[in-house]
N, C-alpha and C positions, 0 to 999 in steps of 0.2 A: 918563884913569881915574885917581884916587889910590889910594894904596895900600889905603886905608879900604873905599873900594867894594870894590877889588879882594878883600878877605879878606870882604867880608858876601855878596858873591854867591853862594860854595860851599857858605856855610851855608844860604842861601835854599832854596839845592835840593835840602840835606840835608834839609833839614823840610820841603818838597811832598810830596817822597820815605815820609818816614814817616809822614805825614798821610794818604796814598794810601794806605800799608799799613793802614793802621789803620783808615782804611773799608771796605775790602776782606774786613779781616777779620771785621769786624761785619757786613759782608752775608753771608758765609756763617757765620757763627753763629745770623743769620737764619734763613736756610734750613733749616741742621738742623733747626731747634728748629719749623720750622712742620713738616717731613718729619716729627720725630717726633710731634709733634701727629696728625699728619695718621692712624701708624702706630695710635695709642693709640687713635683711633677708631675706622677698623678692624677693629680687636681688638676694641673693643668692640659692634659688630655679627655676629652668627652667620650663615656661611657656611652655605648650605642647596643640597641638589641638591631638584626637587620634580616630581611627576608629576599627570597628572589620571585619576579613576578609570576604568578599563574597563567596557563594556558587558560582558554576560553573550553570548557568541556563538553559543550554541545554545538551543534550547529544552528545558524540564523536563520529565521523564520520571516516570511513576508506574505499576507495576502491582501491583496488587490482585485476589486470589481473589474468583471471583463466583460463584453460582449463579443458572443458567437456568431460570425455571418457566415454563407455559403462558399465553398472556393471558386465556386463561378454564381454572382450573383447581380441579375442585372433589370433594369427594364428593356422589354423589350416594343420598340416605338416601329411607327408608320415612316417609308422615306416619302412616298408620297399622300398626298391628303387625297380623300375620297369616303364613300360610304363603307359601311361594313354590309360584307353580301352573308357569309356567313362564317361562324365559329364553330372549332371541332373539338376542340378541349377547354375542360372547366378546373377551377380551382381541385388541389391534389388530386392531379393528374401524371403519370409521369410519361414524356414523350423522350424521345431520340433525338439528335441533332438532325436538322434539315427537316423534320415533321413537321405538316403543313397544321398551322393552329386555325389562320382566318387566312379570309381571299374580303378585298376589295372589289368596288365599282367605281372606277374613274370613269364617265361615258366620254370627256372632255379628251382624255388621254386615248382611248379606244377610236374616236373618230380620228385622231389623228396618226394612229396604225392604219386604217383602213385607209385612208388619202396617203399616204409614204406608201401603202401596200402601191394604189393606182397609179402615182408618179411614178416608180420605179418602173413599172410593166411599161407606162409611156416610155420612158426614158429607152427603155432595153428594145423599145420598135424601131423609135426612131433612132436608135446606132445601132439594128438591123437593117433598114431602110438605105441610110446613111454608107453601109459596107456595100452591098449590093449596088448603091450607085456608084461609088467610087470604081468597081469593079468594072461596070460597064463602062466608064469613062477611062480607064486605062485603056481596054481592047479600042476603044475610038483614035486614043491617043498613038495606037501603034500603026493603025494606019492615015494619021496628020488628017482626023475629018476636025479634031478640038485641038484647041490650044495647050500650051506648057500651063499659061495662067490659068482655064480654066479647070484641068487638073488639080492642081494645088488647092484651087477652090474646093473641091470635094473632098482631098485628103484632110484640109481645115476645120470641112464640116463632121468628118467623120469621126478625130480627134476630139472635136467638142461634144460630137454625142456620146464618146465615150466616158470624158469627162461629169457630164451629167448622169451619166446613170450610174457612176461610182458615188458620185454625191448625192444621189437617192440612196443608193445602197446603205452607204454610213448612218444617213437618216433615220433609215429605218430602224437600222440595228440598234442606235441610239433609244429608238423610240418602245421598241422591245425589250430592250432592258430596262427601261423606266417600267412597263408594265408590268413586268416578271417583280415587280415591288406590288402587287397586287397580292401576292401569293407571302403570309407571314408566316416564318415558318421559324421553328427554335433554333436559336444560334449553339445549343451544347444540350448534352445529356441532364437532365433534372425534374425538378418537377416545380408546375405552376403553385404560386403561391399568393396571385391574385389576375383575375379578369376583371378588367374595367371598360368592355367594353360589350353593345349589344347588337342586334342587330340591325341595321337602320341609324347607327350610330353614325356621326362624321368626325372618321378620325384626320386628325391635324397633323402633318407630315413638324413636330416638336418635340423638343424633351421635358416638355409640360403635359403632356397628355397621351401617357403610355398605354398600348392595348394590354399587356401582360404582364406579370412578374413573374423572373425563372428564376429558380435556385437549384445550383448541384449541392444533395444532400450526402455522396458520396466520401466526402473530407470536411469536414470544416475550421474555419482558422477563426483564432481570437487576439480580439485586442485590447491593450490592455497599457496604462500611463504607470512608468515606474516612477520613482522618487528621484531627486539627483543621489541621492544617500548610497542607493543600490544601483547607480546606473552601470559601474565599472566593474560589477560583481555578479552581471548574469551576460553571458556569452552566446551567441548562434550555437546548437547544438543542444545546451540542454535541454533536461526537462523538469515541466511542473506539475503538478498535481492539480485538475478542474472539480470541483463539485458544485453542483446547480440545486435550488431547493427543490423541485420536484422529485429528486429523487433523496431523500436525505443518506448520510452513509457512504456512498458512491462516490469515487475518485475515478478520472481516467487521466491518464498522463498523455502529454502534450508538449512536442519539443517546438525549441524560439526558434525560428528561418529566418528573421529578418529583424535588425535590432534599428533604431533611427539614429542617424550618424552625430544629432545635436541635441542639445536639451528645447524645449518650449519654453520662448520666453516668458511669455506670462503664467507658467503651471511649474515650472522648473522641475518636469517631468520629461521622459524621455521614452517616446511610443512603441514597444515590442508587438510581434507578431509570433502566435505559434500556431501548430499544423495538428489536429485533431484527425487521425488518419482512420477508426472506429469510432464513431459518437454515441454509438447503439439506437434506441429505441425514440430513451426519453429527451433527451438533448434536441432540439432542432436549431436553424438558424435563426438568431434575433434571440436566442436565450440569453439572460442574465446569468453570469457565471460568477465563479471565486476564483482568480488565480494564485496557487500556494507556489512561493519559489525558496528554494532551500538553498546555503551558501557553506561551504566552511572557510571561503577566502577570507583574506582581510576582517579576520575577527580580531585582533590585537591581543591584547595582555590583560590580564586582571592583577589588582591588587589592592589593601584593604584600604578605606578610605582613611583611616588614619596615620596613614603614610604621608599623605597629600601635604602642599603646603601651599598657602594662600597669602600671595602677595600681590596686590595689586589685579591686574586684569589676567595675570597670567599663573598657571595651573603649574606648580612644581613640584620635584620629588628632590630628594636629598641621597644622591650614590656614593658608595664607599670604593679606591681605586684599589690596586694591588700594594701601592704605599701607605696604606691607609690612611688615605686624603680625601674629604668628603669634596662633590661636587653638586652644582644646582642643574637639573633638565629640565625643560620647557616640555610639557605634554600637550597632546590631540585629546579628550575625553571623548568617550561612546556614551554607552548606555551607563547608568546608576544605578544598582541594584541593590539600596540603600546601605548594609555595610560593605562593598564594595563597588568598585568603576571599573570598567573598562577604558581600555588605553588604545588608542587608536594607532597614533604615531610620537615618536618619542622617548621610546623604550626598551629597549632590547631584552628579548628572554634570558640570558645570563648575567642580565645589571644586579647588581649590590646593593637594596637600598635599604636605607635607613629608618625604621617603622617608629612611629612616635617622635619627632626630630626635633628639637629647642626651637623656638621662636627666633632664638638669637643666634642660630646657627649660620655660618658666612662661608664664603668659596673658596676650597682651598686649606680649611681648617682641618688639623691630624685631630683624629678618633680613636677609638678603643671599642675593637669587639667583644662584647660580654655576652652575647646571646643570637640566638636565631631564632626564627620564626617560620614554624612547619604547615600550621594550620589555615585550610585555605577552602573549607568549607563553608565559610560565612559567602564567601560571594559565587557561588554557583550559580552560573545562569539560568535564565526559566525560560 
């Protein structure tokens, strides 16, 4: 090996070493650059914690005041004016349909009935005499003793007497029908809750002066006014519970049988009628009751207060789709439970909702799910 070769060999080694150091430095710098780019990309995607709305875990209840009345509840009025002759039943008495309650005395009507009976008897006698006369004149006409005109006059007189007889009979029937109103009878089976007459009183034929008040106690009806928020949750056939002050702790089942078609414009309520088949001994017509409705329909979903976004008048939440993109949803809130709130509309049960969303969050923004909240104990319905 020459001297020159011995001198070039260390230089080559040094050059190779320097080249290796340069390549290693360039690779390290490239790795640092990639790491910085990855960090910048991660910073651009917002990390979020999400949750799924929780269903309401208890049924909704509504208690309303109501009034119990008899299935049939009516005033018994007089059809004609007259003096009370007798009364046969008092308050608390049970009566049957058609049973006599009182009798009236109407002297003018009684006199008209007697006169109509006499008029009918007179008309029948005249009709009979006209018939006998007509038969006699027909025999005379056959022997040419009387003219045809005379015979036709007798036939007309007999027809007129028949019409007068029928008219008298109809008038008598009308007066007898009016006279039957002197008997006051029960219109249905029930219990007399009020007697408003006594012997000698003048009974007036109008609705302002009833004689008795009659209530059917076998079944009761209850009327109550349901607020608008519950008007679509109650249906015919639903069952409610009734409670009343005179029997604390006792409840009776009642069935919804009628619902008003629309809301009252002043109260914003809907009239509901319920039926009680076995009211028991304590619940009576006219009693005040408490009606308790229960519903598992239309309860909505439940989310924590921390998931809400308050922007202007709208209440919103931020949801995440399958592409990890954020969307704002408008909500209709229900009851507020403090740490959670009921959502009636605007949210599906399988929606992924962001918990504690940033105030700067915007529609369509990319997000990165880093965790999921499962604790739903804070929002249990009362």
